N, C-alpha and C positions, 0 to 999 in steps of 0.2 A: 282431769275429769272431762268427759264429753258432755257438753251442754247443748240441748235442743230447745228452741223457744217453746215455752209452755210447760217444760218439764218442772217437776217439783221435787223437793228433797226436804224431809222433816217439816213439811208444811210451808216451805218458803220457795219462791221462785228464784232461780239463779243464786244458789248458795255460795258460789265463788265470787259473787259481787260484781261480775262484769255486766255491761249493759246489753240490751237486746240487739244492739248493733253487731255484737259478737255472736254471729249465728251459730258457729261451731267452735268448740274449743276442746283440744285433747291434750292432757298433760300440762306441765308447767313450762310453757314455751317461752322462756325468758322471764325476767323479773316482772314484766308487765302482763304476762299471760298472752302471748301472741296467738292469734287465731290461726288455725291450720289453713284455711283458704288464703290468708295473707302470706303464709309461708309458700304455698304453692304458686301464688301469683309472682312472688319474688323469683322463684325458680324459673318460671316461664319467661320472665323478663331477661334472664341471662342468655337465652337463645343459643345454647351450646350443644355440642354433640354428646351422645350418651356413650357410656362404656360400662363394663362390669368390674373394673378394677376397684379395690377397696383397701382400707387401712383400719386396723384395730390398734388403738393407742392406749396403753396401760400405764397410768401414772402411779408410781410408788411414792406415796405421800410422805414428805419429810426428808428424803434423801437416803438411799440404801447404802450399806457399808460395802463398798466394792471389794476391799481386801479380805472380806469374810465370805464373799460369794463367788466371784468369777476371776479374781486376781490375787489368789493366795500367795503369801510370801513365807513358806515354811522355813527358809534359812534365816529369816530375820530374827532379831531378839524377841523374847517371849512377850514383852510389852508392846510389840508391834504385830507379831504373827497371830497371837491369840491361840485358843485351844483347837480350832478346826484344822483338819488335815485335808490335803488335796487327794482326789481320786482320779484315776484314768477315765477317760470318756471313750466312746466308740470311734473317735477320731484320734489316730496315733499322734502323740505329742501334745495333746490338749488335756489339761486337768482343770477341774473345778472343785468346789467344796463338797466334802463327803456327805453333807446333808441333802445333796441333790442327786441321788442315784438315778432317778427317772430322767432328769435332764441330761445326765451324763450319757445315758443310752440313747438319747435323741440329739446328741451334739452334731451329728451329720445333717440335721435339719435346722441348726441354729447358727447364729453369728454372735460372738461376744466382742463388743467394742470396749477396750480397756483404757482408752486414751482420749476421752472427751475433755476438751479444755474450754476455758472461757465461761465457766458456770458462774452464776450469781453466788453471792456469799450468804444471803438470808433466805428465809422461806418465802417463796412466791411461785405460784404455778404458772406465771405468765411465760417464762422462757420455755418451759416444757411444751406448752400448748400453742405458742406462737412462733417459736424459733428466734425471737428478738430479745436482745439483752434489755431488761427493764431500766438499766442505767443510761441507756442511749436515748437521744431525742425521740419522742413519740408523737405521731400525728394527733390532732384533736379527735377525741373519741376513743383513742387507743387502738393498738394493732388488733385485728380480728384473729381469733384462734383458728387453728388449722382447718377444723371441720367447717367453720363458717366460710372460710375462703374457698374451700372445695365446693361447697354448696353454691356459692356465687359463680364460680368459674364453670362448673360442670352441670349444675342443676341436679335433678333427680333422675333415677334410672327408669322411672315409670310411675304408675299411680299406686303401687303397693306399699311404698315406704318413703318417708322423708330422706333426703340425702345425708343428713347429719343427725345422729342420735347420741345423746349423752346418757350414760348409765352412772355418772358420777354422783355419789351421795353428797348433798350439801353439807358444808361445815360452817359452824358459826364463826370460826377463825378464818377471816377473809383470805389471807395469802394462799390457803390451800385450795381455794375454789377456782374453777375455770374462769379465765378472764372475760369470756363472752364474745359477742360478734364485733366489738369495737366500732370503728367508723362505718362498717357495713350496715349497722342498724339491726334492730330486733327481728326484721324479716329473715335474717340469716342466723338467728339464734338456734341452738339445737333443740330437737324434740326431746323432752325429758320425761320418760315414763316410769322412773324409779319411785320407790316409796308407795304410799297408799294409792296414788293416782293410777298405777298400773292395774289395780283391781276395779277401777271406776271407768274403764273403757267399755262401757255398756251404753245402751241406747235409751236408758231411762224411760222404759215403757213404750218406745216407738219400735215397732217390729221391723225386721229386715224386709218383709214383704212390702210394707208401706214405704220403706226407704227405697226399695228397688223400683218403685213406680215414680218416675220423675214428675209426672203430672200431679200425682197426689202430694209429692213433696212441695212443689211450687204452690199448690192450693193451700197447703198448711201454713206456708209463710206469707202468702199474699195478704192475709189480714194484718200483717205487720207493716204494710207499706206506709201507713201514716206515721209510724215510729222511725222510719228510715230517714236519714238526712236527705233533704231535698236535692242535694247535689249528687246523690248516689241512687242508682236504680237497681232493682233486683235483677234485671236482665244483665246488668254489667257485672254483678258479682256471682251470677249463677254458675258460670264456667268453673270458677275456683271452688265454690261450694260443692258443686257436683263432683269435682275431683276429690274433695275431702270425703264425700260420701262413698266414692269409689274405693278409697283407701280403707274405709271402715268395712264396707260390705264385701271387699275381697278377702277379709279376715287374715291376710298374711301378716300384718303387723301385730295384731292381737295374738295370733297363733305363735309368732316368734317369741313373744313375751311370756307365753304360757308353757312352763316347763312340764306341765302334766301331759303335754302332747309329745314330749321327747321320750325316747327309749329309756326306761329306768336304769338300765345298765350303763348308758352313756352318762346320765346324771350322776350316778354313783362314781364313775371314773373321775369326774371333776372334783368330787368331794363336796362337803357342805360347810356352811359357815353361819355365823350369827351376825345379822345386820346391826345388832346393838353393841357388839364388841368393839372396843376402841372408839366408840362414839362419845368421846369426852369433850366434844365441842371444838376440837382442833385437830381432827384426824379423819380417817375414813374406816369403815368397817372391813373386816376380812371376810369377803363373800365370794368364794370360788365360783358359785353359780353364775355370777355376772359374766365370767369369761365364756360360759356356754351360751348365755343369752346373746352376747356379742356375736358369736358365730352364727346363731340363728337369725339375728338381724341382718347380717351380711348376706345370708342366703335369701332373705326377704327383699333385698334390694338396697339396703343402706350403703352409702359410699364410705362414710367414716363413722366409727363407733368409738367413743372414748369412755374410759372408766377409771376410777381411782380405787386402789387396792391397799388395804391395811394402813398401818402407820409405821414409819421407819425412822422416826426421829428419836433415836435411842442414845440419850446422854448418860444413861446409867442412874444409879441411886440405890438407896437401901432396898434390898430384896428385889431389885429390878435391874439387874445388870444387862448389858447388851447381849451377852451370850445366853442368858435365860430367855430373853425375848426372841432371839434367833432360833433357839431350840424349839420354841413354840410355833414360830411362823414359817421357818424354812421348809419343813416337811409339807405343809399345806400348800405353800407356793410351788414347791417341786411337783406336787401332784396335779394341781389345776393347770399350770402352764404346760406341762408335758401333755396333759389330756387335750388342751387346745391345739397344740402343734400336731399331735397325732391325728386329731379330728380333721384338721384342715387338709392333711395329706390323704387321709382315708376318703374324704369326700371330694377330692379333686379341686380343692380351693387353694392349694399351696402356690400355684403359679399366679393367681390373681389377687389374693389377699395378703397384704403385708402386715406384719405384727411388729410393734416396737414397744419395749418395756424399759422405763427409765425414771429417774427422779431428778430433783433440781440441782443436786451437787453430790460429791462423794463424802467420805468420812476421814477423819484424821488418822494418820498412820499409828500414832502413839495412843494406846489405851489410857484413858484418864483415871484419876484416883477414884472416881465414882464408878469405875468399870463400865465406861461407855466410850463412844467415839463422837467427837464433836464435828461441826460443819467444816468442810474442806472443799472449797471451790476450785482448787488447782487441778484436780483431775476427777473424772466422773466415769461411769460405765453405762452400758446399755446392752440389751439383748434383743436381737432381731430374728425374724423367721418369715418364711413364705415370700410372696411377692415375686416369684421367679428368680430370686437372688441366688448367688453362688454361696451356699451355706457350708457348714462344716469347717469353719475357720475362726481364728481370732484376729482382730485388727488392732494394732497398736500395742504398746508396752509401756510399763512404768518402771521406775528405778527399784532398787532392792528393798526399799521400804514401802513402795506403793504410794509415794507422795507426789511424784512428778512424772509427767509423760516424757519418755525419752525416745520414743519411736512412733511415727505416724500420728501426730496430733490430729484430732477430729473435732470439728466445731458443731454447734447446734445447727447453723445454716447448712453445713455439709450434709447432715442427716436429713434435714428438711428437703434439700435439693434431691436427695435420694428418694424420699417418699413421693415428692411431686413427679419425679421421673417414673416411678413405679405406677403412678396413676395415669400416666400419659399426658401430663401437663407440662408445657414448655415454660419452665420457671424463668428462663432467661429473657423471654419476650412478653410473657403474660403479665398484665397489670390489673389492679382494681382501683377504682376512684375513691379517694378519701372524701371527707365532708366538704372540702373546698373544691372538689372536682379534679384534683391533681392525681395523676396516675401513680400508683405505688407498686413497686415490684414485690413479689411474693417473699423473697428472701433478702436478707441484709448482705451487703458486700458483694463479693464475686465467688460464691461457693461452687463446688463441683460435686456431683454425685460420687459416692465412693466407688472408684474404679474397680476395686477388688470384688464388688458385689455384682457387677454387670456381666 
């Protein structure tokens, strides 16, 4: 919600409970409700160069079944292969699941990674969003997630959008949630416009004309001087408050979130979903429109947009086999991901915007007695697109059961090194200070960007 001093809602001032010191607030910026001017101030402090490179990161909550999606094993025993059959793609020699006909026709724009190793064993979004193994030593405050790090290192691209926007729906089951800004602090938390708050990005009775007049704005808040901490002056905070106003009055961010401003045919191409579906407290809804909103946010100037999509923790059970869930989810996934990839190319964003789609681990080769696949950290998969990468290929291979990587093992740090490279960030030399002031490198170990993609 946007809060302006003096605004009322249901007869109460500041219904979100923040103090008048928080002059502006948009969305749920972190658990504490970070003010937008504070976020802009943090970006300015970074003092870094601007670029138009960007990343859309799609988290498949719960761990997708790699051998049912992009690494089928039709020659394996039935209790491993399952019922799905592979189909040819538009790249000779590459096959994927028959439930993905649209993706198959876009394989020339995609990269399938079949050999991610070093995944965690339990549900935890930290490795997906930070690239760091949660079992390894962690600095006080925790590792910042990717978008927070990018916001710290590169800042924003202008005044029209924060550098890091999260479209992830909150889950009551903690491990599925984004880990947050870690030791970088709430100033680098993502801007979160999802849920009811995206409909509250209004000015609560304050007109755009009034906001456009800086003198009028300063006069309207001048009466609050006595309520401002003695150590803080309005002149000192005005720069960042004005930037927050610029963001609002530019309308780019609000427009990006408003799908009524998109061509209805484009919206239809992505498909529709129900935000309440799979919202059982430990998953994420299946909302294809979020992929379209992510593209619109990138065009509005965001550097990193993250989102969580559906729930993939399919252990099976009575009347709920993994293949029943796949039959429901795969066609929707096929449609919206294909629409995003086609959209990026049609709009000339494929060279600058990287897309990565992945989960926290893979799934067991053997189908369980409950007709499900359980956690399998030994090998994982990912789907990449855009970013000027060499697409139309598969990287890595697994054994005949899809249980072990036998060629070209790829790690989370390797993929993060690739994403940082695509953004123009020198991950080998760039550091960010932790809470003790110690410089921390962006990736663990000594990873290399995937040479096949350069």
